[in-house]
C-alpha positions as CSV (number, residue, x, y, z in Angstrom):
1,M,23.8,11.9,5.7
2,K,22.6,8.7,7.2
3,K,19.1,7.4,6.4
4,V,16.6,7.8,9.3
5,L,13.2,6.0,9.4
6,I,10.7,6.6,12.3
7,Y,7.7,4.5,13.0
8,S,5.3,6.4,15.1
9,T,1.7,7.2,16.1
10,P,0.2,10.8,16.4
11,T,-0.4,10.6,20.1
12,C,3.0,9.2,21.0
13,V,4.9,11.8,23.3
14,Y,8.3,10.2,22.7
15,C,7.8,10.1,19.0
16,K,7.2,13.8,19.2
17,M,10.5,14.1,21.1
18,A,12.3,12.1,18.8
19,K,10.9,14.2,15.7
20,D,11.9,17.5,17.6
21,F,15.4,16.0,18.2
22,F,15.9,15.2,14.5
23,K,14.6,18.7,13.6
24,K,16.7,20.5,16.1
25,N,19.9,18.7,14.8
26,N,18.8,19.1,11.0
27,I,18.5,15.5,10.5
28,E,16.3,14.3,7.6
29,Y,13.9,11.4,8.5
30,Q,11.0,9.5,6.9
31,D,8.0,9.1,9.2
32,F,5.5,6.1,9.0
33,N,2.3,6.5,10.9
34,V,1.8,3.0,12.2
35,A,-1.7,3.9,13.5
36,E,-3.0,4.0,9.8
37,D,-0.2,2.3,7.8
38,E,-0.7,-1.4,8.2
39,E,2.3,-2.1,5.8
40,A,4.6,0.1,7.8
41,R,3.3,-1.4,11.2
42,E,4.3,-4.8,9.8
43,E,7.7,-3.6,8.8
44,M,8.2,-2.0,12.2
45,V,7.3,-5.4,13.9
46,Q,9.7,-7.2,11.6
47,K,12.4,-4.7,12.8
48,S,11.7,-4.4,16.6
49,H,9.7,-7.6,17.2
50,Q,7.3,-5.5,19.2
51,L,4.3,-3.0,18.8
52,G,5.7,-0.1,21.1
53,V,6.8,3.2,19.3
54,P,8.6,5.0,18.5
55,V,10.8,2.6,16.5
56,I,13.8,4.4,14.9
57,D,16.0,2.9,12.2
58,I,19.2,4.6,11.6
59,E,21.1,2.7,8.8
60,G,19.7,-0.6,10.1
61,D,20.6,0.2,13.9
62,I,17.2,-0.2,15.6
63,F,16.2,1.9,18.6
64,V,12.9,1.4,20.4
65,G,11.9,4.4,22.3
66,F,13.7,7.9,22.4
67,N,17.2,7.0,23.5
68,R,19.0,10.4,22.9
69,P,22.5,9.3,23.8
70,E,22.6,6.3,21.6
71,M,21.1,8.1,18.7
72,E,23.5,10.8,19.0
73,K,26.2,8.2,18.8
74,A,24.6,6.5,15.9
75,L,24.2,9.8,14.0
76,G,27.8,10.9,14.7
77,L,26.5,13.9,16.7
78,K,28.8,13.1,19.7
């Protein structure tokens, strides 16, 4: 299974959509709340070069926002 990291905030609608997508597809993921975790926020900015959430890291492939078709492809779901 691929390593999946998501950088999110509690109030982000697209973050919730991404997490629901992972749960529906039985994808394990590690969630970082960048509203509270300054170190994770810095890591997210290093990867994405911006502050927008969600930032999703699938084995080093970085997705900004919830792009279902591209994430399905990266996860081998389609």
